[in-house]
C-alpha positions as CSV (number, residue, x, y, z in Angstrom):
1,M,0.0,0.0,0.0
2,T,1.4,3.4,-0.9
3,A,1.5,6.4,1.4
4,R,-1.1,8.3,-0.7
5,P,-4.1,5.8,-0.1
6,L,-3.1,5.6,3.6
7,A,-3.2,9.4,3.9
8,L,-6.6,9.5,2.2
9,A,-8.0,6.7,4.5
10,A,-6.7,8.7,7.5
11,A,-8.3,11.9,6.3
12,C,-11.6,10.1,5.7
13,A,-11.6,8.6,9.2
14,V,-10.9,12.1,10.7
15,S,-13.7,13.7,8.7
16,L,-16.1,10.9,9.8
17,V,-15.2,11.5,13.5
18,L,-15.6,15.2,13.1
19,A,-19.0,14.8,11.4
20,V,-20.5,13.0,14.5
21,P,-22.3,15.6,16.5
22,A,-21.5,15.8,20.2
23,L,-24.2,14.6,22.6
24,A,-26.3,17.4,23.8
25,Q,-26.9,17.5,27.6
26,T,-30.6,16.9,28.5
27,V,-32.4,17.0,31.8
28,R,-35.8,15.4,32.5
29,L,-38.1,17.2,34.8
30,A,-40.6,14.6,36.0
31,T,-43.6,16.7,37.2
32,S,-47.0,15.8,38.6
33,A,-48.4,17.0,35.2
34,G,-46.0,14.9,33.1
35,D,-42.4,14.9,32.0
36,I,-40.6,17.8,30.4
37,V,-37.2,17.3,28.8
38,V,-34.9,20.3,28.3
39,E,-31.8,20.4,26.1
40,L,-29.1,22.6,27.7
41,D,-26.8,24.9,25.7
42,A,-23.5,24.7,27.5
43,G,-21.8,26.3,24.5
44,K,-23.7,29.6,24.9
45,A,-24.4,29.5,28.7
46,P,-21.6,27.4,30.3
47,K,-21.8,28.8,33.8
48,T,-25.6,28.7,33.9
49,V,-25.8,25.2,32.6
50,A,-23.1,24.0,35.0
51,N,-25.0,25.6,37.9
52,F,-28.3,24.1,36.8
53,V,-26.8,20.6,36.4
54,Q,-25.1,20.8,39.8
55,Y,-28.5,21.5,41.4
56,V,-30.1,18.7,39.4
57,R,-27.4,16.2,40.5
58,A,-27.7,17.3,44.1
59,G,-31.5,16.7,44.1
60,H,-32.3,20.3,44.9
61,Y,-35.3,20.4,42.5
62,D,-36.8,17.1,43.7
63,G,-40.1,17.9,45.6
64,T,-40.2,21.6,44.7
65,I,-43.2,23.1,43.0
66,F,-44.0,25.5,40.1
67,H,-44.8,28.3,42.4
68,R,-45.5,31.1,39.8
69,V,-47.6,30.3,36.8
70,I,-48.7,33.1,34.5
71,E,-50.7,31.7,31.6
72,N,-49.5,34.2,28.9
73,F,-45.9,34.6,30.2
74,M,-44.1,31.7,31.9
75,I,-44.0,29.0,34.5
76,Q,-41.4,29.3,37.3
77,G,-40.1,26.7,39.7
78,G,-37.1,25.4,41.5
79,G,-37.2,27.4,44.7
80,Y,-40.3,26.5,46.8
81,L,-41.7,23.5,48.6
82,P,-45.5,22.7,48.5
83,D,-46.0,24.7,51.8
84,L,-44.4,27.7,50.0
85,N,-41.4,27.6,52.3
86,E,-38.3,28.6,50.2
87,K,-35.7,25.9,49.6
88,T,-32.4,27.4,50.4
89,P,-29.9,27.2,47.5
90,A,-26.6,25.5,48.3
91,R,-24.5,27.8,46.2
92,G,-24.0,31.5,45.7
93,A,-25.3,33.5,42.8
94,I,-23.9,33.1,39.3
95,P,-22.8,35.7,36.7
96,L,-25.6,36.7,34.3
97,E,-25.1,35.2,30.8
98,S,-27.9,37.1,29.0
99,R,-25.6,38.3,26.2
100,N,-25.3,34.8,24.7
101,G,-27.4,35.2,21.6
102,L,-30.3,33.0,23.0
103,S,-33.7,34.6,23.1
104,N,-36.6,34.2,25.6
105,V,-38.9,32.6,23.1
106,R,-41.6,30.0,23.6
107,G,-40.2,26.8,25.0
108,T,-36.9,28.1,26.2
109,I,-35.7,27.8,29.8
110,A,-34.0,30.7,31.6
111,M,-32.8,31.6,35.0
112,A,-34.9,33.6,37.4
113,R,-33.1,36.4,39.3
114,T,-33.8,39.5,41.4
115,A,-33.3,43.1,40.3
116,V,-29.6,42.5,40.7
117,P,-28.2,41.2,37.4
118,D,-25.8,38.6,38.9
119,S,-28.2,37.1,41.4
120,A,-29.5,33.9,39.7
121,R,-29.1,30.8,41.9
122,A,-31.5,27.9,41.5
123,Q,-34.9,29.1,40.3
124,F,-35.7,28.8,36.6
125,F,-38.6,29.5,34.3
126,I,-39.9,28.2,31.0
127,N,-41.3,30.7,28.6
128,V,-44.8,29.8,27.4
129,V,-44.9,32.6,24.8
130,D,-42.2,34.7,23.1
131,N,-40.9,37.0,25.7
132,V,-38.2,39.0,23.8
133,N,-38.9,41.8,26.3
134,L,-36.8,39.7,28.7
135,D,-33.8,39.6,26.3
136,Q,-30.8,41.9,26.8
137,P,-31.0,44.8,26.0
138,N,-34.8,44.8,25.8
139,A,-35.4,44.0,29.5
140,R,-36.5,46.8,31.7
141,D,-33.1,47.0,33.4
142,G,-31.2,46.5,30.1
143,E,-29.6,43.3,31.4
144,G,-32.1,40.6,30.5
145,Y,-32.6,37.0,31.7
146,A,-30.2,34.2,30.7
147,V,-31.7,31.6,28.4
148,F,-29.7,28.3,28.8
149,G,-31.7,25.7,26.9
150,R,-35.0,24.7,25.3
151,V,-37.8,22.2,25.8
152,V,-37.3,19.3,23.4
153,Q,-40.1,17.1,24.8
154,G,-43.2,17.8,26.9
155,M,-44.3,21.2,25.6
156,D,-47.8,19.8,26.0
157,V,-47.0,19.4,29.7
158,V,-45.8,23.0,29.9
159,D,-49.1,24.1,28.3
160,R,-51.1,22.0,30.8
161,I,-49.2,23.7,33.7
162,R,-49.7,27.2,32.3
163,A,-53.4,26.6,32.2
164,V,-53.9,25.5,35.8
165,P,-56.1,27.7,38.1
166,V,-54.0,30.1,40.3
167,K,-54.5,32.2,43.3
168,A,-52.7,34.6,45.6
169,Q,-51.3,33.0,48.7
170,G,-49.7,35.2,51.3
171,P,-47.1,37.4,49.6
172,H,-47.1,35.0,46.5
173,Q,-49.1,35.7,43.4
174,H,-50.0,33.2,40.6
175,V,-49.7,30.1,42.8
176,P,-51.4,27.0,41.4
177,V,-54.5,26.1,43.4
178,M,-53.5,22.5,43.3
179,P,-49.6,22.2,43.5
180,V,-47.7,21.2,40.4
181,T,-44.8,19.3,41.8
182,L,-41.4,18.7,40.2
183,R,-41.0,15.2,41.6
184,K,-37.5,14.5,40.2
185,A,-35.0,16.1,38.0
186,T,-32.4,13.9,36.3
187,V,-29.6,14.4,33.9
188,E,-30.3,12.1,30.9
189,K,-27.4,12.7,28.6
190,S,-24.0,14.4,29.2
191,P,-21.4,15.4,26.6
């Protein structure tokens, strides 16, 4: 065999390896309304994805509720237990990654935060409509909310959750009358 066919064979093998896409990281949110699978974008929101996955692996989200449901806006979870006591996050706030080119459109998952841009910890929300007003620089404070993935399975579940009856309960607004529980969050695929 000459060197030329060997080089060609090696080049073909390299191009085949490069053509295989990397596994996307996905997380399954098993809720009392059904399962939601989100695909995370670590390429565009590495710190946010790493933070979210650490909370998933630690079991932080297990047994929490979707405590804020606004039918034509978003569903928010990851921070409260069914009795509306806040679950204390184990880690500090993360830097805001809202300038990553991802938009708060229907079906995307983003981090909730306070009025302080670098304050996101564990709470997240799923956009049920296009909310480009939450993108940087459109947001009221000019900073925006960091999208870090999208729903790839279970958008019908998201739509069921968004349609549940809600009420005010103490200082909380838009609380589902019947709790929608996030029973278990699990990492399904890792790169």
